[in-house]
C-alpha positions in Angstrom: -195.5 -13.1 -130.1 -196.8 -16.2 -128.2 -198.8 -16.2 -125.7 -197.9 -19.4 -124.5 -194.3 -18.2 -124.4 -195.2 -15.0 -121.7 -194.8 -14.2 -118.2 -198.3 -13.1 -116.9 -198.8 -10.7 -114.1 -201.7 -11.2 -111.4 -203.1 -7.6 -112.6 -202.9 -8.8 -116.3 -199.7 -7.3 -118.0 -197.6 -9.7 -120.1 -194.0 -9.8 -119.9 -191.6 -11.1 -122.6 -187.8 -10.6 -121.7 -184.7 -10.3 -124.3 -181.1 -10.1 -124.2 -180.4 -6.7 -125.4 -176.1 -6.2 -125.3 -176.0 -7.9 -122.6 -179.0 -6.2 -120.4 -181.9 -8.0 -120.0 -185.2 -5.9 -121.2 -188.8 -6.8 -120.6 -191.0 -5.6 -123.3 -195.0 -5.5 -121.6 -198.3 -5.3 -122.7 -201.4 -5.9 -121.5 -203.5 -9.5 -122.1 -206.2 -10.2 -124.5 -208.7 -11.2 -121.5 -208.3 -7.7 -119.7 -208.5 -6.2 -122.9 -211.6 -8.0 -123.6 -213.1 -7.3 -120.0 -212.3 -3.6 -120.7 -214.2 -3.1 -124.1 -213.8 0.1 -125.5 -211.0 1.8 -125.1 -210.6 5.7 -125.1 -207.6 6.7 -123.5 -204.2 5.7 -122.7 -201.6 7.2 -120.8 -197.8 5.8 -121.3 -195.0 5.9 -118.4 -191.6 8.3 -119.7 -188.6 6.9 -121.0 -186.4 7.0 -118.8 -188.5 6.8 -115.4 -187.1 4.3 -112.8 -190.0 1.4 -112.4 -190.4 -0.8 -109.5 -192.4 -3.7 -109.7 -196.4 -3.6 -108.5 -195.7 0.4 -109.3 -198.1 1.8 -111.7 -196.8 2.7 -115.3 -199.5 4.2 -116.8 -203.1 3.6 -117.0 -205.8 2.6 -119.6 -209.0 4.3 -119.6 -212.4 2.5 -121.9 -216.3 3.3 -121.4 -216.3 1.1 -118.5 -213.7 1.8 -116.2 -210.0 3.7 -115.6 -207.5 0.6 -114.5 -204.1 1.6 -113.7 -201.1 -0.6 -115.6 -198.4 -2.1 -112.9 -194.8 -3.1 -113.5 -194.5 -6.7 -113.5 -190.6 -5.8 -112.7 -187.9 -3.1 -111.2 -186.1 -1.3 -114.3 -185.9 1.8 -116.1 -188.3 2.5 -118.9 -186.0 2.7 -122.1 -188.9 2.7 -124.7 -192.4 3.5 -124.7 -195.0 2.6 -127.8 -195.4 6.4 -128.8 -198.0 4.9 -131.2 -200.4 3.4 -129.5 -202.7 6.8 -127.6 -203.7 7.6 -131.3 -204.4 4.0 -132.0 -205.9 2.1 -129.6 -207.1 -0.3 -132.0 -204.0 -2.0 -132.0 -204.0 -3.4 -128.3 -207.2 -5.2 -129.0 -206.0 -6.2 -132.1 -202.5 -7.3 -131.6 -202.4 -7.3 -127.6 -199.0 -9.4 -127.9 -197.6 -8.0 -131.3 -198.2 -4.2 -132.1 -199.9 -3.4 -128.7 -197.0 -3.8 -126.6 -196.9 -0.4 -123.9 -193.7 -0.4 -122.9 -189.9 -2.0 -122.6 -188.1 -1.6 -119.6 -184.0 -2.7 -119.0 -184.0 -5.1 -115.5 -183.2 -4.1 -113.0 -182.9 -8.1 -111.5 -184.5 -11.1 -113.4 -184.9 -13.0 -110.0 -188.7 -11.1 -110.0 -189.8 -13.2 -113.3 -190.1 -16.1 -110.3 -193.1 -14.0 -108.6 -195.1 -14.1 -112.9 -197.5 -16.9 -113.8 -197.0 -18.7 -117.1 -199.2 -18.9 -119.6 -201.5 -21.9 -118.1 -201.4 -20.6 -114.3 -202.5 -17.3 -115.7 -205.6 -19.4 -118.3 -206.1 -20.8 -114.8 -206.2 -17.3 -113.3 -208.2 -15.7 -115.6 -211.0 -18.6 -116.0 -211.9 -17.7 -112.0 -212.2 -14.3 -112.7 -214.5 -15.2 -115.4 
């Protein structure tokens, strides 16, 4: 996926929305900027399929040699799929954060929540401010 086409949470998760059989499904991952800040990943905890999630809630965590960081859901809904290959091949996150490195897919409850997310240009400005 092209990062310019994605929406971003202020906590560095990206979101890509598709329409699947009349239902909006959000694919969520972690931005390249966040992964560069974390460096050397050692562990990833994923949510459970079927789990109900609220926007702003932790959906898992990623651990690096530097820190442990929660992953936050940008939207409310139900987990319909997780990228089960990631915990055993964390390099996919760094090598292809906007493709093979996706983390979770959530069936959205309210697509109006997307309005609270940042477009790519706004997200890049936030990253520049964070350094």
